[in-house]
C-alpha positions in Angstrom: -207.1 -49.5 49.5 -208.2 -45.3 49.9 -207.6 -42.6 47.6 -208.2 -39.2 47.5 -209.9 -36.8 45.7 -209.4 -33.3 45.1 -211.9 -30.9 43.6 -211.5 -28.6 40.5 -213.3 -25.3 39.8 -217.0 -24.8 40.8 -216.1 -25.7 44.2 -215.3 -22.4 45.4 -217.5 -20.5 47.8 -217.0 -17.3 50.0 -216.0 -18.7 53.5 -214.3 -22.1 52.1 -210.8 -22.9 54.2 -212.3 -21.0 57.2 -211.1 -24.3 59.0 -207.6 -24.5 57.8 -206.3 -21.4 56.7 -205.6 -19.5 60.1 -203.1 -23.0 60.8 -200.4 -22.3 57.8 -199.5 -18.2 58.2 -196.0 -19.3 56.6 -197.9 -20.6 53.1 -200.7 -18.4 52.9 -197.5 -15.3 53.1 -195.8 -16.8 50.4 -198.6 -17.7 48.3 -199.8 -13.8 49.2 -195.9 -12.5 47.8 -196.5 -14.5 44.7 -200.0 -13.6 43.3 -200.0 -10.2 44.6 -203.0 -9.9 47.0 -204.4 -11.6 50.5 -205.4 -14.8 49.6 -207.3 -15.2 53.0 -209.3 -12.3 52.9 -210.2 -13.2 49.0 -211.2 -17.1 50.2 -213.0 -15.7 53.7 -215.2 -12.6 52.3 -214.3 -12.9 49.3 -215.2 -9.2 49.0 -215.3 -8.3 44.7 -217.5 -11.3 44.4 -213.2 -11.7 42.7 -214.1 -16.3 43.4 -216.0 -16.1 40.0 -213.2 -15.2 37.8 -210.4 -18.1 36.6 -208.0 -16.1 37.4 -208.6 -15.9 41.5 -210.9 -19.0 41.2 -208.0 -21.7 40.4 -205.0 -20.2 42.8 -208.2 -19.5 45.4 -209.1 -23.8 45.5 -205.8 -24.8 44.8 -204.4 -23.3 48.1 -207.1 -24.2 49.9 -207.2 -27.9 48.9 -203.9 -28.2 49.8 -203.8 -26.9 52.9 -206.6 -30.0 53.6 -204.0 -32.3 52.4 -201.7 -31.1 54.2 -204.0 -31.2 57.5 -205.4 -34.5 56.4 -201.9 -35.5 55.9 -200.6 -35.2 59.4 -204.0 -37.0 61.2 -204.6 -40.1 58.9 -202.0 -42.1 56.9 -201.2 -40.9 52.9 -203.7 -43.2 50.7 -202.9 -45.7 48.1 -204.1 -43.3 44.9 -205.0 -39.7 43.8 -207.1 -37.7 41.5 -207.9 -34.4 41.2 -211.0 -32.3 38.9 -209.5 -30.6 37.0 -208.0 -27.9 38.4 -207.9 -30.4 41.3 -205.1 -32.4 39.2 -202.8 -29.9 40.5 -203.3 -30.8 44.3 -203.3 -34.1 43.6 -199.8 -33.6 41.9 -198.6 -31.6 45.2 -199.9 -34.2 47.4 -197.7 -37.0 45.3 -194.5 -34.4 45.9 -194.2 -33.9 41.8 -193.8 -29.9 42.9 -193.7 -27.7 46.3 -196.7 -25.5 46.9 -195.2 -22.4 45.7 -194.2 -23.9 42.1 -198.2 -25.0 42.6 -199.4 -21.6 43.2 -196.9 -19.9 40.2 -198.5 -22.8 37.8 -202.4 -22.3 39.1 -201.8 -18.8 38.3 -201.0 -18.8 34.7 -203.1 -21.4 33.8 -206.1 -19.1 34.7 -204.9 -16.3 33.1 -204.3 -17.9 30.1 -208.0 -19.6 30.3 -209.7 -16.0 31.2 -208.1 -15.1 28.3 -209.9 -17.9 25.8 -212.1 -17.7 23.0 -216.2 -16.8 24.4 -218.0 -19.6 24.5 -219.9 -21.8 27.5 -220.6 -25.0 29.1 -223.6 -26.8 29.8 -224.1 -30.0 31.9 -226.4 -32.2 30.9 -227.9 -34.8 34.0 -229.6 -38.0 33.5 -228.6 -39.4 30.0 -226.1 -41.8 29.3 -223.1 -40.5 27.9 -224.0 -42.9 24.3 -227.9 -41.2 24.3 -225.9 -37.8 24.6 -223.6 -38.3 22.0 -226.6 -39.3 19.8 -228.1 -35.9 20.7 -224.8 -34.6 19.5 -225.2 -36.4 16.5 -228.9 -35.3 15.7 -227.8 -31.5 16.1 -226.4 -31.7 12.9 -222.5 -32.0 11.8 -219.7 -29.9 12.8 -218.6 -27.2 10.5 -215.5 -27.7 8.1 -213.3 -26.0 10.1 -215.3 -27.6 13.9 -216.3 -23.9 14.2 -219.6 -24.6 15.1 -219.3 -28.6 17.2 -219.6 -28.8 20.8 -217.5 -31.3 22.6 -217.7 -33.5 26.0 -216.1 -31.2 28.8 -216.3 -33.5 31.2 -217.7 -37.2 31.3 -218.5 -37.1 35.1 -221.0 -40.2 36.0 -222.7 -42.4 34.0 -225.5 -39.5 33.9 -223.7 -36.9 34.1 -221.8 -35.4 31.0 -220.8 -31.4 30.7 -220.3 -30.3 27.1 -218.4 -26.9 25.8 -219.0 -24.5 22.9 -220.7 -22.0 20.9 -223.4 -20.7 23.3 -225.9 -20.1 20.9 -224.8 -24.4 20.3 -225.0 -25.2 23.5 -228.5 -23.1 23.4 -229.9 -25.2 20.9 -229.5 -28.2 22.8 -231.0 -27.5 26.0 -234.8 -28.5 23.9 -233.0 -31.9 22.7 -232.2 -33.0 26.2 -235.2 -32.4 27.9 -237.4 -33.9 25.4 -235.1 -37.1 25.9 -235.7 -36.9 29.2 -232.6 -35.2 30.9 -231.9 -31.7 32.6 -230.6 -29.3 30.9 -228.2 -27.1 33.3 -225.8 -23.5 32.0 -222.9 -23.0 33.6 -221.5 -19.8 34.7 -217.9 -19.6 33.2 -216.6 -17.3 30.7 -215.3 -20.1 28.1 -216.0 -23.7 26.7 -213.6 -25.4 29.0 -211.9 -28.4 28.3 -212.3 -28.4 24.1 -211.2 -27.6 20.7 -211.5 -23.9 21.1 -209.1 -23.9 24.5 -206.0 -25.6 21.9 -204.6 -22.3 21.7 -204.5 -22.1 25.7 -203.2 -25.5 25.5 -200.2 -24.4 23.5 -198.8 -21.5 25.4 -199.4 -23.2 28.8 -197.6 -26.1 27.1 -194.5 -23.6 26.8 -194.6 -22.2 30.2 -194.7 -25.7 31.5 -191.0 -26.2 30.0 -190.1 -24.0 32.2 -189.9 -26.7 35.2 -188.8 -29.7 36.1 -191.2 -32.2 37.5 -190.1 -35.5 40.2 -192.4 -38.3 39.3 -195.1 -38.7 42.0 -194.6 -40.5 45.2 -198.1 -42.4 44.8 -200.3 -43.2 41.8 -201.9 -39.9 40.6 -204.6 -40.8 37.9 -204.9 -38.4 34.9 -207.8 -36.3 33.8 -206.5 -36.8 30.3 -206.3 -41.1 30.8 -207.9 -42.1 32.7 -204.6 -44.1 34.3 -201.4 -42.8 36.1 -199.0 -40.4 35.4 -196.2 -42.2 33.7 -192.7 -40.9 34.4 -191.5 -37.7 32.6 -195.0 -37.1 31.0 -196.3 -34.8 33.4 -195.7 -31.7 31.4 -197.1 -32.9 28.3 -200.5 -34.0 30.5 -201.1 -30.8 31.9 -200.7 -29.1 28.8 -202.5 -32.0 27.1 -205.3 -31.8 30.0 -206.3 -27.6 29.2 -208.0 -29.0 25.4 -209.2 -32.6 26.7 -212.0 -34.1 28.1 -212.2 -34.5 32.3 -212.5 -38.3 31.7 -213.7 -38.3 35.7 -216.4 -41.0 35.2 -213.2 -43.5 33.9 -210.7 -42.6 36.8 -213.5 -43.4 39.3 -214.0 -46.9 37.6 -209.8 -47.2 37.3 -209.8 -46.6 40.8 -212.8 -49.0 42.1 -210.7 -51.6 39.4 -207.8 -51.2 41.7 -209.3 -52.4 44.9 -210.3 -49.1 46.4 -212.4 -49.0 48.3 -212.7 -45.4 50.0 -212.0 -42.0 48.9 -212.2 -38.9 51.0 -213.3 -35.6 49.2 -209.8 -33.2 50.2 -211.1 -29.5 49.9 -214.4 -27.4 50.0 -217.9 -28.9 48.9 -219.1 -32.6 48.7 -219.8 -32.9 44.5 -216.4 -35.5 44.3 -218.2 -37.2 47.3 -221.7 -37.9 45.4 -219.8 -39.1 42.2 -217.7 -41.3 43.9 -221.0 -42.7 45.5 -222.4 -43.4 42.5 -219.3 -45.6 41.2 -218.5 -47.4 44.3 -222.0 -49.1 43.5 -220.7 -50.3 40.7 -218.5 -53.5 40.8 -216.1 -53.3 38.7 -214.1 -55.6 36.7 -210.4 -56.7 37.7 -208.4 -56.9 35.1 -205.8 -58.9 37.7 -208.0 -62.0 37.1 -207.3 -61.5 33.3 -203.5 -62.3 33.6 -202.0 -65.7 33.1 -204.1 -69.3 32.4 -207.6 -69.4 32.8 -207.4 -73.1 33.0 -205.2 -72.8 36.0 -208.4 -70.1 38.1 -210.4 -72.9 37.3 -209.0 -75.6 38.4 -207.6 -74.2 41.8 -211.0 -72.6 42.4 -209.0 -69.3 42.0 -209.7 -65.6 41.4 -206.3 -65.3 40.4 -203.9 -67.6 38.5 -201.0 -66.9 42.0 -200.4 -68.6 45.0 -198.8 -67.7 47.8 -196.2 -70.8 47.7 -194.9 -73.0 51.1 -192.3 -71.9 53.7 -191.3 -74.2 55.7 -191.5 -75.3 59.8 -195.1 -73.3 59.3 -193.8 -70.1 58.3 -196.4 -70.4 55.9 -198.9 -70.7 58.8 -202.5 -72.7 58.7 -203.4 -68.3 59.0 -202.1 -67.8 56.2 -204.1 -70.4 54.3 -206.6 -70.0 55.6 -206.8 -66.6 54.9 -206.2 -66.7 51.2 -208.4 -68.9 50.7 -211.1 -67.0 52.2 -209.9 -64.5 49.9 -210.6 -66.5 46.8 -206.9 -68.0 46.5 -204.8 -70.2 47.3 -201.3 -70.6 49.6 -199.8 -74.2 50.0 -198.5 -75.1 53.8 -195.6 -75.3 54.5 -194.8 -78.8 56.2 -191.3 -79.2 55.8 -189.3 -79.4 58.6 -192.4 -80.6 60.9 -192.8 -84.3 62.7 -196.2 -86.0 61.2 -198.2 -85.5 64.1 -198.4 -81.4 63.2 -198.9 -81.8 60.0 -201.7 -83.8 60.6 -202.7 -81.3 63.5 -202.4 -78.5 60.4 -204.8 -80.8 58.1 -207.3 -81.2 60.9 -207.2 -77.5 61.2 -207.1 -76.9 57.7 -210.5 -79.0 56.8 -212.3 -77.7 59.6 -212.3 -73.7 58.3 -211.8 -74.4 54.7 -213.7 -78.2 54.4 -212.0 -81.6 53.4 -210.4 -81.2 50.1 -210.9 -77.6 50.7 -209.4 -74.7 48.4 -205.7 -75.3 50.1 -202.2 -76.9 49.4 -199.9 -78.6 50.9 -196.0 -78.9 50.6 -194.3 -82.2 49.8 -190.7 -82.2 49.9 -187.8 -84.2 48.1 -187.0 -87.5 51.0 -183.4 -87.5 49.5 -182.3 -89.6 52.7 -186.0 -90.6 54.2 -188.0 -91.5 51.6 -190.3 -92.8 54.5 -190.9 -90.2 55.6 -191.6 -88.2 51.6 -194.3 -91.4 51.8 -195.9 -91.2 55.0 -196.4 -87.7 54.3 -198.2 -88.5 51.3 -200.6 -91.2 52.5 -201.5 -88.6 55.4 -202.4 -86.0 52.6 -204.3 -88.9 51.0 -205.9 -89.8 54.1 -207.2 -86.2 54.6 -208.3 -85.4 51.0 -205.8 -83.4 50.0 -206.1 -82.1 46.0 -203.1 -79.9 46.1 -199.9 -80.5 46.8 -196.2 -78.6 46.1 -193.6 -80.8 45.2 -190.3 -78.8 46.0 -186.4 -79.9 46.2 -186.6 -82.9 44.0 -183.9 -84.0 41.6 -185.7 -86.7 40.2 -189.5 -88.3 40.2 -190.2 -90.4 43.6 -192.7 -93.2 43.6 -195.2 -90.8 46.8 -195.3 -88.3 44.6 -196.6 -90.2 41.1 -198.8 -92.2 44.2 -199.6 -88.9 44.8 -200.6 -87.7 41.7 -203.0 -90.3 40.3 -204.9 -91.9 43.2 -207.8 -91.0 42.4 -207.5 -90.8 38.6 -210.1 -92.6 35.9 -211.7 -92.0 32.5 -214.3 -89.4 31.8 -217.5 -90.0 29.9 -215.8 -89.7 26.5 -212.7 -92.0 27.8 -210.6 -89.3 28.3 -207.6 -90.0 31.1 -208.6 -87.6 34.0 -206.2 -86.7 37.7 -208.3 -85.8 40.1 -205.2 -84.1 42.1 -202.9 -81.9 41.0 -198.8 -81.5 41.5 -197.3 -78.3 41.4 -193.9 -78.6 40.7 -191.1 -76.4 41.6 -187.8 -76.7 39.2 -184.7 -75.0 38.7 -183.5 -77.7 36.3 -184.7 -78.5 32.6 -183.3 -82.3 33.3 -186.1 -82.1 36.6 -188.7 -80.4 34.9 -188.8 -82.9 31.9 -189.2 -86.2 34.1 -192.2 -84.2 35.8 -193.3 -83.2 32.2 -193.0 -87.0 31.3 -195.3 -89.7 32.3 -193.7 -91.6 35.4 -191.4 -94.0 34.3 -193.2 -97.7 33.6 -190.3 -99.6 36.3 -192.1 -97.3 38.9 -195.1 -96.9 37.9 -195.4 -101.0 37.3 -193.9 -101.5 41.8 -196.2 -99.1 42.6 -199.5 -101.2 40.4 -197.6 -104.9 42.1 -197.4 -102.9 45.8 -200.9 -102.0 45.4 -200.4 -98.3 46.2 -201.8 -97.5 42.2 -205.2 -99.6 40.7 -204.8 -100.6 37.6 -206.7 -98.7 36.5 -205.4 -95.6 37.9 -201.6 -96.6 36.5 -203.3 -96.7 33.0 -204.2 -93.1 33.4 -200.7 -92.5 34.2 -199.4 -93.7 31.3 -201.0 -90.6 29.2 -201.2 -87.7 31.9 -197.7 -85.6 33.3 -196.1 -86.3 36.9 -197.2 -82.4 37.1 -200.1 -80.3 35.3 -198.5 -77.6 37.0 -194.6 -77.0 36.6 -193.7 -73.7 38.6 -189.9 -72.2 37.0 -188.1 -71.5 40.1 -185.6 -68.7 39.9 -183.6 -66.8 42.1 -185.3 -66.9 45.5 -185.4 -67.9 48.8 -186.1 -71.7 48.0 -183.6 -74.4 46.6 -183.2 -72.9 43.1 -179.6 -73.4 41.9 -179.4 -69.6 41.0 -181.3 -69.8 38.1 -182.4 -66.8 36.0 -186.1 -66.2 35.2 -185.0 -64.3 32.0 -183.1 -67.6 30.5 -185.5 -70.4 32.5 -189.2 -69.4 31.6 -189.4 -69.6 28.1 -186.4 -72.4 27.9 -188.7 -74.7 29.7 -192.0 -73.3 28.4 -190.5 -74.5 25.1 -189.8 -77.8 26.7 -193.2 -78.2 27.7 -193.6 -77.9 24.0 -192.5 -80.0 23.1 -193.3 -82.6 25.2 -197.4 -82.0 25.2 -196.2 -83.0 21.1 -194.0 -86.1 22.0 -197.4 -87.2 24.2 -200.4 -85.8 23.0 -201.7 -84.7 26.0 -205.2 -83.3 26.4 -204.1 -80.3 28.3 -201.1 -78.8 28.1 -199.2 -78.4 31.5 -199.5 -75.0 32.6 -195.8 -73.3 33.5 -195.5 -70.8 36.2 -192.6 -68.8 37.5 -191.5 -67.9 41.3 -188.7 -66.4 42.6 -187.9 -62.8 42.9 -191.4 -61.5 42.4 -191.9 -58.3 45.0 -192.9 -56.0 42.8 -195.8 -55.7 40.2 -193.5 -54.3 37.6 -191.4 -57.9 38.3 -195.2 -59.9 38.1 -196.1 -58.0 34.7 -192.6 -59.0 33.7 -193.0 -63.3 34.7 -196.5 -63.1 32.8 -194.4 -61.1 29.7 -192.4 -64.6 29.5 -195.3 -66.6 29.2 -195.6 -68.1 32.2 -199.5 -69.4 33.0 -199.0 -68.7 36.7 -197.0 -66.6 39.8 -195.7 -68.1 43.2 -194.6 -66.2 45.7 -192.6 -66.7 49.1 -190.1 -64.4 50.4 -193.0 -61.4 50.7 -195.3 -63.6 52.3 -193.6 -64.0 55.1 -193.4 -60.3 56.8 -197.0 -60.9 56.8 -199.5 -60.5 60.2 -200.8 -64.8 58.8 -197.4 -66.0 58.4 -195.6 -68.1 60.9 -192.4 -65.9 61.2 -191.9 -64.6 64.9 -192.7 -60.9 64.7 -188.9 -59.8 65.4 -188.0 -61.4 62.4 -191.1 -60.0 60.8 -189.4 -56.4 62.0 -186.3 -57.5 60.1 -187.8 -58.1 56.8 -189.8 -54.9 56.7 -186.1 -52.9 56.5 -184.4 -55.0 54.3 -183.3 -53.8 50.9 -182.6 -55.7 47.1 -179.2 -56.5 48.3 -179.5 -57.7 51.5 -179.6 -61.5 50.9 -177.2 -63.8 50.0 -176.5 -67.5 49.2 -175.2 -70.1 51.8 -175.6 -73.9 52.1 -178.9 -75.8 51.9 -179.2 -77.9 55.1 -181.5 -80.4 54.1 -179.0 -81.3 50.8 -175.9 -79.7 52.6 -173.6 -82.4 51.0 -174.5 -82.1 47.6 -174.1 -78.7 48.1 -176.7 -77.2 47.0 -177.9 -73.4 48.2 -180.5 -71.4 49.4 -180.7 -67.6 49.3 -180.8 -66.1 53.3 -180.9 -63.0 55.2 -177.7 -61.5 55.3 -177.7 -58.1 57.4 -178.3 -58.0 60.8 -176.7 -62.1 61.1 -173.7 -64.0 60.6 -175.8 -67.0 59.2 -174.9 -67.5 55.7 -170.5 -66.6 56.6 -171.0 -69.5 59.1 -172.9 -72.0 57.3 -170.3 -71.4 54.1 -167.5 -71.1 56.5 -168.8 -75.1 57.3 -169.6 -76.2 54.1 -166.1 -75.3 53.1 -164.2 -77.0 55.9 -167.1 -80.5 54.5 -165.2 -80.2 51.0 -161.9 -79.9 52.6 -161.4 -82.4 55.2 -162.3 -85.9 56.1 -163.5 -86.1 59.2 -164.5 -83.6 62.3 -161.1 -85.2 63.4 -159.1 -83.4 61.0 -160.1 -79.8 61.7 -157.1 -78.1 63.7 -157.6 -76.3 66.8 -158.4 -73.0 65.7 -161.0 -74.3 63.3 -162.2 -76.4 65.7 -162.8 -73.7 67.9 -164.6 -71.1 65.1 -167.2 -73.8 64.6 -167.6 -74.8 68.4 -168.0 -70.9 68.9 -170.4 -70.8 65.9 -172.7 -73.7 67.5 -172.3 -72.5 71.4 -171.2 -75.9 72.3 -169.0 -78.6 71.7 -169.2 -80.7 68.9 -169.1 -83.7 71.3 -172.2 -82.4 72.5 -173.8 -81.8 68.9 -173.1 -85.0 67.9 -174.6 -86.7 70.9 -177.3 -85.0 70.6 -177.6 -85.9 67.2 -177.1 -89.3 67.8 -179.5 -89.2 70.5 -182.5 -88.5 67.6 -181.3 -90.3 65.0 -181.2 -93.9 67.6 -185.1 -92.7 67.9 -186.1 -91.6 64.5 -183.2 -93.5 62.0 -181.2 -95.9 63.7 -180.0 -97.2 60.3 -178.2 -93.1 59.3 -176.7 -93.2 62.8 -175.2 -97.1 62.2 -173.8 -95.7 58.8 -172.7 -92.0 60.0 -171.1 -94.2 63.1 -168.8 -96.2 60.4 -168.0 -93.4 58.3 -166.4 -90.2 59.2 -167.0 -88.0 56.6 -171.0 -88.7 56.7 -170.3 -87.9 61.1 -168.8 -84.6 60.4 -171.3 -83.6 57.4 -174.6 -84.6 60.4 -172.4 -82.2 63.4 -172.4 -79.4 60.4 -176.1 -79.8 59.4 -176.5 -79.4 63.3 -176.1 -76.2 62.9 -178.8 -75.5 60.1 -181.4 -77.1 62.5 -180.4 -74.7 65.3 -180.4 -71.3 63.2 -183.5 -71.9 62.3 -185.2 -73.0 65.6 -183.3 -69.6 66.7 -185.2 -67.7 64.4 -188.4 -68.9 65.3 -187.9 -68.6 68.8 -186.9 -64.7 67.8 -183.8 -65.7 70.5 -182.4 -62.2 70.9 -179.1 -63.7 72.3 -178.8 -66.1 68.9 -179.5 -63.1 66.3 -176.6 -63.6 64.8 -176.8 -67.2 64.3 -180.2 -66.9 62.5 -181.2 -68.4 59.2 -184.0 -66.9 57.7 -184.5 -68.2 54.2 -185.5 -64.9 52.0 -184.4 -63.7 48.2 -184.1 -59.8 47.1 -188.3 -60.6 46.3 -189.0 -59.3 50.0 -186.2 -55.9 49.2 -188.2 -54.8 45.8 -191.8 -55.4 48.1 -190.3 -52.7 50.8 -189.3 -50.6 48.0 -192.7 -50.7 46.3 -195.0 -49.7 49.8 -192.7 -47.9 51.2 -194.3 -44.3 52.4 -198.3 -46.3 52.2 -199.8 -48.3 54.7 -198.1 -51.4 54.0 -195.0 -50.2 54.9 -196.3 -51.9 58.7 -195.4 -55.2 58.2 -199.0 -55.6 60.2 -201.0 -54.5 57.7 -199.5 -56.4 54.7 -202.5 -59.6 54.8 -201.3 -62.2 52.5 -204.5 -61.5 50.0 -203.8 -58.5 49.9 -200.4 -58.6 48.7 -201.3 -61.3 46.0 -203.8 -58.0 45.2 -201.3 -55.3 45.5 -199.7 -57.6 43.0 -201.5 -58.7 40.6 -203.5 -55.5 39.9 -200.3 -53.7 39.7 -198.4 -55.8 37.3 -202.0 -55.6 35.2 -202.2 -51.4 35.2 -198.4 -51.8 34.5 -199.1 -54.2 31.5 -202.1 -51.8 30.7 -200.1 -48.7 30.9 -197.0 -50.3 28.6 -199.1 -52.0 26.1 -201.3 -48.2 25.5 -197.2 -46.5 25.1 -196.0 -49.4 22.7 -199.7 -48.3 20.3 -198.7 -44.5 20.6 -195.3 -45.2 18.5 -194.8 -41.9 16.7 -193.4 -42.1 13.7 -189.4 -42.3 14.1 -190.8 -46.1 16.3 -189.7 -44.0 19.5 -191.5 -44.3 22.9 -192.8 -41.1 23.6 
């Protein structure tokens, strides 16, 4: 991530802007008309030494910084964050689109005039002493007078060893000797007033009245405020600009905040290199990552990850080996999309993952409910056990099955203290309380007994299983691209958290089951809301298929990157067609949803293909691009090779035969999307929820607007770090309730 930093007063010098001033004569003319003097002459020649005068220095520096910003914007992508030191904050707000160039000139013109009229005093830079040592020196110098008139304030905290003080000159002069005795340097600054201190409060009030005459737009790019060292909240630009005049510039905290948000590169935009030096000092420090504190520590420990976050599986290898490997190498976990793949394809993926990450490494595999193919579900579990897989994401389940119990408790044992331990983790996606309760409970005794009797679990493993839940991690899947029953997170998450707490009391588990959230997580605010609702972790899906690592075709990613929040809809789920289960799919640019819903309507209305009238049959065959007989032959040939019993049943049951023919369309539409067959675009089946549109809006105007820059780990970091920042800001707003109980 990148930031642009704009210097403040003190960086101005004769000759500044020589490389940009002549590139925008229109803006120079506009500034000259507002200010009443030749800005170009002032910056390049400064014939009367007016650049030392605050009234002239502030507008001149704002203009040069702004022109440098416009030049940089033409040759490189916009940054992820903006910040400016004192006067430079106005350039940061200009760069973020909060006001236009002319408004910026007027603001800094008035600011400079008022600050030039401030009470006499000065500023002293203290170099080489930490902030706490400087604070101790101020205490040792004696208390302030009763009215504070004799006091010295910290005006700028620029780095861990550079503090600027403001106050009466005699008090500053008296501090020079103690600073030097403590091993620091004291450097008086050539300024006319004690800026950024209590002595500027009258100026701040008058400037605040001036600001009331302007309307400001919300920042397009986060701007970190000097006053708070946090991004400007919406609607607080005038308030913080007023406070900035009489408040310290928290530059060091600003740099540490940028580092904590993943900023690794910062460019100084304007004359000088002071801020670049301060950034290098901050960049050498490994910052704390507040996102690492979100959610359950137990989840992070058990999965060996930095964040309580997972990239969920997307079928047919859309959640690819490349995606899973990239997540693992970033200290995160992803689940491979095994659904819809042949067993040999799954085994190839397991070999690739084990080679890259080690046997039993930090990666997960998808396990789909074997609604009509329990043998396949069991064979998939066998593969996972053979390859030492420790983590599975169980999806689409309507009940607990023998294969999922077998996976969970293979290798289960008791530790040295006799406590039950399961070495494998099942993260079960659920959207119904009754299914959640089944996974929150120990396995049913008849099912467990059959597994032990069949030698699928040992007696000891079965005994441990009686004391633990089937799933140690339960993911509440609400409105998303998966099998969600159109659930709403606001109701589902709290309800299942309560259900989790009840079953924990009922069974007395040694550790609580963790409840996560999935669905609709396409913005930091949505992720933050999931944690506020009580989620221990989050799982993303839709946003990850529009990354370079996903297995989706480039043409599909182009389509996804253009979606808005209303560009998805519901369609029948092909693997649970007869049950009426639904998934959410892309609506924009494809007719799949309308056609799939029509097929389900016909299935509900008729008992056999032969009952369709001529017009309906023609419609179905137009969807298919071939005759019903051709589709049935292809389907029957496949079943004869793979599941002959199912073929025999369908040949005896016309309605089942109709369902299989209709389900062929779901397989076909998935293949067309995977192949990016342009002629079949109308039939593309692309599972996706509105989170995709939310993420597109979140990254609009940033480098991540291009999906080729959306690496799956970067998506995770943006969402989690953004959520941490949002929660931090939210808590700060809550703590600032005024006496009337309203948010400021």
